[in-house]
N, C-alpha and C positions, 0 to 999 in steps of 0.2 A: 750479547746478553738478551734474554727473552724479555719481551714487553710484559709488563705486569699482568698477571692472570686475572681475567674477568669472570672466570668460571664460578658457578655457584655450587659449592660442595666439591667433592672429589670426583674426578672423572677417570676411570681406569684406562680408557683408550682415547687417543686424540680423534677428533672428528675428521674422517677421511674426506678430503676436499678436491673437487674437480673445478678448474678455472677455465672459462671459455671466452676468448677475446681475440680479435684479429689484428690488434695493435701490439706489436712485439714488445716495445718499450714499456707500455702500460702493463702488459701481461707479466713481464718480469718484475715490475714493481709490486704488483698485487701478490705475486708468489712470495716475495720477500716479507711483505707485511703479514701474510697468513702464517708462513713458516716461523716467523719470529713472535707469534702470539701463542702463548702456552695453551695447549689443549687442541691444537689444530695441526694437521699434516696434509700436505698437497701430494696426492698420488698421481696426478696427471694434469696436463694442460692441452688445450686444443684451440684452433682458430675456426673450426668448421663443425657444424652440427653432426654430420655423418660420423666423423671421427670421435666426437664427444660421446655419441650414443654407443659406439663400440667400446669405449673406455668404461662407460657405465655398466655395460653388459658383462664386462670381464673383471670388474673390480667392485669391492664393497664401497659404496658411497654414502656419506652422511650429509654432505653439503655440496651444493652446486652454486658457483658464482658465475653469472653469465652476462654478457652484453646483450642489448636488445637486437641490434642489427648485426647479422653475420653474413659472410659471403654466399653461403649456400642455402640459407633459410633465415628464420628469426629466433630470437630468444624465447618467444612465446611457444613456438613449435617445439623447441628443445625442452622447455620445462614441462610441457604437457606429456611428452614422450618419457621424460625422466620419471615422472610420477607414476607412469604405468609400470616402470621397472622397480622403483622404490617409492611406494605410496607415502612414506613418512620422511622423505628427503627434505632437508631445509634448502630454501632457495633465496639467494640474494641477487637482485638485478642491479647491475652497474651500467649506467647508460649516460649518454650525452644529452638525451632528450628530456625536457621538462615541460612539454606541452601537456596541458590538463587532460585532454581527451586520451592521449597515449598513456599517460601515467595511470589514469583510471582504468583503462583497458587492461593494463598489466596487473593492477591491484585486484581486479575481479578474479584473477586466477589464484588469489590468496597466497601471494608470495610472502616471504618472511621479512624482506627488507628491500627498499628501493633507495639507492643513493646515486649521486651524479659523479661523473668522471672528474669534474672540476673541483669536487669536494676535497678537503684535506684528508690525510690518512687517518685522522682521529675518527672521522665519520665511519670509515670501514671497520675500524677497531670497535666502535660502538655497536655497529651492526653485528659483528661477530659475538660480542658480549650478549646482545639481545637474543640471538638464535640459540645460544646455550641455555637460556632461561625461558625458552618457548614464548618469547615476546616478539611482537612485530616492531620493526624499526624503519622510520622514514628520516632521511637527512633533513637538516633544518630548512634548506631551500625548498625541498619538496613539500614539507609540512606547510611552509608559508604560502607556497603556490596554491595548495589545496584550500587553505583557509581563505585566500583572496578570491578564489573561484566560487566560493559559496554565495548563493544568491544571484550570481551572474548568469545570464542566459547565454549558453554556449552557442557558437555559430554552428548551424546544422551541417553535418558532414554529408557531402554528396554521395560518397561511397563508404561502405562499412569498412572496418579495419581489415577484414578478410578479403574484401573486394580490392582494397588497395594493395594487399599482398599479391593477389592474383594479377592485378594490373602491372605491378613491377616485374612479375615473371613474364608477362606478355611482351613488355618492352624489351626484356632480355632475349626475346624470340624463343622462349621455351615452348615445347609442345604440351598438349593437355596431359600426356603421360608423364612428362618431366615435371610439370607443375604439381601433379598428383603426388609424385614421390617426394618432392621438395617440401610440400606443405602437409603431408600426411592426410590427404583427403582423397576421395574417389574421383575418377575421371568424370563421372556423371556430375558430381558436385562442381568440379572445375568448369565444365561446360555451362552449368546453370549460372555460375558467377560471371562467366564470360558474357553470356547473353544479357545479364542484368547490367553489366558495366557498359556495354554498347547502348543499351536502352537509356540508362541514366545520363550518359555523356552525350547522347544523340550523335555519336560518331558512326560512320558507315564503312570505315576501312581501318586496317591496322595502322597505316601511316597517319590517319587522322587521330587515332587513339593515342599514338606515341606523341604527337604534337600537343594534344590535350593534356597528357600526363606531365610533360615538361613545363607547359605553360602554367599549370596549376600546382606545380611542385608536389606531384602525387607519386613520384618514384622514389 
């Protein structure tokens, strides 16, 4: 039986949804929740950004539900590319991360909802309800975290979010060309980030950089 409809008014066609996550059990659970919510239909699932982009390019998409960390790139890279294909696409980020700086980084991209993987299925249903009404939705834990972070001085981040992404790629031993393709940036930009990373970390070799990354939980 369908979960009670949260749609405002009548909707002729269900929102065509793509779900991206590399955890199979969770992915299957999300599919069931979305499919059992009236007004939504899942046209595809993927565990990688490259495949997800191919699905977006070959199907009409109204909603993207994506994890933040993916094997071949990030949810941020995916949602930015998705918006180039469908400027009006709705985006729900479903993540295990509740660190203030990361959540704020995602919210800067004007996503429609941010919920945590540990949340109950009702949070996802509430997020689905919100996107049909053109409203933004944050799970209760994320909202509480943001409120608690108000007025608190955040610990300065040694590396920018993009530099951390490049650092992770360097640790994976990717070339500048491979990093460029993975993060959708030019090779020149990759090289600039690489130089900044070495300068900020004061490392003089790849081995030293890898040690630094693991010692500071930057991968």
